[in-house]
N, C-alpha and C positions, 0 to 999 in steps of 0.2 A: 342737527340743531334747527329750530324754526327760525327762518329769516325771510323777510319779505323784501324783494328788490324792486325799487321803483326807478323811473327814469333819472331821478336826481342822483341815485347811487352810482350811476355809470359816469357821472361827471367828475372832474377832478375836484377833490375836496381837501381841506386842510386836515392836518393830523387830529385836531381837536374834534372836528365834525366826524371823522372816521371813528374815533374813540367813542363819541356819543352814540353813533349808529350801533356799534357793537354792544355797548352798555344797555342801550334801549332794547335791542333784540334779546339780550340775556334776561333782562327784567321781564319782558313779555313772555319768554319761554317758561319762566318760573310760574307766572300767573296762569298761562295756558295749561301747563301740566296739572295744576290744581283743578282748573275748570273741567278738564277732560276726565280726570279721576272722579270728581264729584258727579259728573254726568253718568259715568259707569255705575256709580253707587246709587244715585237717586233718579236717573233718567232726566228728562227735561221738565221737571215739576215747575220750574220757573216760568213756563209758558203761561201759567195762570196769572202772572203778575201784570197789572196795568201800570201805566207810567207813574202814577202817584205812589204806588207801592214800591216801585224800584227807587224812586226819589227818596222815599222814607227810609229804605234800607241803606242807601248811601249816606243819608243824613245821620243815621245812628252811628255809622262807622266814623264819619268825619267829626261828629260831636264828641265821640269817645276819644279820638286823637286829641282834640282841643282840650278836653277835660284833663287828660293825662299830662299834656304840655303845661297846663296851668298849675296843676297840683304837684306835679313832679313825681307822683307815685301812681301805682295801679294795683287793684285788688284781684282782677281776673287775669289768667295766665297769658292769653293771646296778646302778643306785643303789637307795637305800632306798625311794624313791617307787614304783619298779617292783615291789618286793617286797610293799609294802602293797596295791598294785593286784592283784597275783597272789593274795594272801590273800583279798581280796574275791571274786574270781572262783572260787577253789576253794571258798570257803564257799557260794556259790550253787550250784556243782556238788554239793556235799554235800547241800544241801536238796533239789535236784532228784532226786538218786539215792535219798534216803530215800522220796520219793513214788513213784518209778518201780519201786523195789525190784528188779526183775529186771535183772541186769547182763549181758544178752546183748550181743554185739557187733553193734550195729545203728545205722545212721545215722538220726538224727532230721532231718526237714526244717527248713530255716532258719527258716521262719515259726513252727514249733513251739518251737524253741530260744528265739526272741525272746519268745514268749508266756510260756514257763516262767521265763525270766530275769526278765521284768517282774513276774510274779506273786510270785516269791520276794523281789525287791527291795521290792515293795509291802508285803509283810508285815513285812520288816525295817525299813522306813521308819516304819510305824505303831508298832513297838516303840520306835524312836528318839524319836518324838514323845511317847509316853507317859512314857518315862523322862526326857526333857528337861523335861517339865512337872513331874515330881515332884522331880527332882534339881537343877533350875535351871541346867542346862548346866555342871555341875561339871567335865565333861571338858575344858573350855577351859583349866583350870588344871593339867591333868595333863601329866606329861613324856612324851616319846616312849618313854623306857625303860619307864615304867609300862604303856603300851599293848602293847609287846612282851612284857613279863612276864605280863600279864593274858591275852594270847592263848595263851601257852605253858601257862598254868594251865588255860584252857578246853580245850585239847588233851589235857592229862593227865586232866581229868574225863571227856572222851569215851572215852579209852582205858579208864578204869576202868568206865564204863558198859558198854563192849563186853566187858570181862572178866566183868561181871555178867550177861552174855547179854542186854544191852539193857534190863535192869530197873533201876528206881530206887525207893527207898522214899518219900522226900519231896522229892527234888531234881528240877530241871528235866531234861528229856530231851536227846538229842543235838541236836535241831533248835534248841532254845533257845541251846545253846552255839555252834552255827554262826552264829546270828543275832548274838550278842554279838561274835563274832570279826569278822564283817562290819562291824559298827558301829564297833568299836574301830579297824579299819583305815581306814574312811572318816573317822573323826574325826582320825586321824593325817595323812591326806592333806589335810584341810582346814587343819590347823595348819601343815603344810609350805608350802602355798600362801600362807598368811598370813605366813610367815617366822619363825614361832615355833619351828619344829623344823627340823632339817637334813633335806634331801631326798637 
């Protein structure tokens, strides 16, 4: 099973935090499995995507979740769980693309893709651990609607940063917003598995 261990994992943690770590890693593993299988099927065709295109892909997913929440029904087969998983993976793609910068149409080898995916999730997981420590797992009391809204807000922030030519005065950058989108999506997936949210 895919697990990333950071320094904080070696510290004594409460049973709730330990459970969260396990649930988080399990949700990541499900998303990673899909990502790697799609890489085997399609290669790294996502390398052509620029930041705005990645943002638009996540927007489509988040907006569909919000629409289903509001209407209470859906016409297309893919459920909300699949949309949150897709947002995790597009968020990882976004982080990878920020680092690689050059969007040439080139196939990355599978082992490189696995390495990059694990690196980005490792950073995202560390942020989750830090925020969980400070906020006391407040996300467990949040609604699925809030996760969808917060993701849409983060996407609007990225669009504004892009309109500002990537510059911010005091705010977090594009990467931090991707990290939050990934974590909100993983939190939603955990609560779906727990039966607290609809999937």
